[in-house]
N, C-alpha and C positions, 0 to 999 in steps of 0.2 A: 707338366710337372705338378705334383700335388704336395701338400704338406703331410707329414707323418707324425702320429703320436706314438712315442716310445715308452720304454719301461718306467720312467719316473711317474707316469700317470697311474700305474697299477696300484689299486687300493686307495687312491686319493680321489680321483674323479671330481675335481673342482669344476663347477659348472660355468665358470667365466667364459670359457671358449664356446660353449653351446649358446649362451645368451648373446654373444657378439657376432656369430657367424652370419653373414648376409645371405647365404644360400642354404642354410640348415643342412650341411653335409656331414655333421658330426653326430655319431650314433653311440648309444650305450651298448657295449659288447660284453657286458658282464663284469669282468674285473677291471676294465678300463674303457675309455672312449676311443673310438676309431674314426678316422676321416675317410669318407667314401672317395677314392681317387677319381672316380668318374664324374663326381659332382663338384669337387673342389675347384675354385677359380683362382687359387694361388694368391689370394690377397694378403695373407699373412697376419690378419687381425687377430686370429686365435693365438698365434705364437707370442705376440706381444703381451697378451693377458695371462698366459699360463703361469701360475705361481710356482710350479715345479720345473719349469723349463723343459717340458717333455715334448714340445712340438717343434719340428724342424722342416725346412724345405727338403724334399727327397734327396737332392744332390748334396746336402750338407749334413745328412744324418750320420752320426758317429758310427764307425765300423762295427762296434760292439752291439749296435741295435739295428743292423741292416735287416734282420729277420722280421722286423715290424713292417717293412714294406710289403712282404709277402702276406703277413698276417692281415693287413688291410685289404690287399688285392683279393685274397681268398675268402674273406668274410662275406656272408650272405646278408646284404643290407636290405 
């Protein structure tokens, strides 16, 4: 399981998550950051730092933002 960055990140893109990620799996995707699900080690450090509360474990992602799972999986990292 990976963490997912959802809608609250769009247009904000605070860099706290980038700077704390131990495996550098967070990438700039234009309007927001995305976590590469193949690289994420599920440590959760990014979620605790996100000022907009946009980062969730995949299993805990609110239903209204489930499309962000596919957005990350389909992104070309």
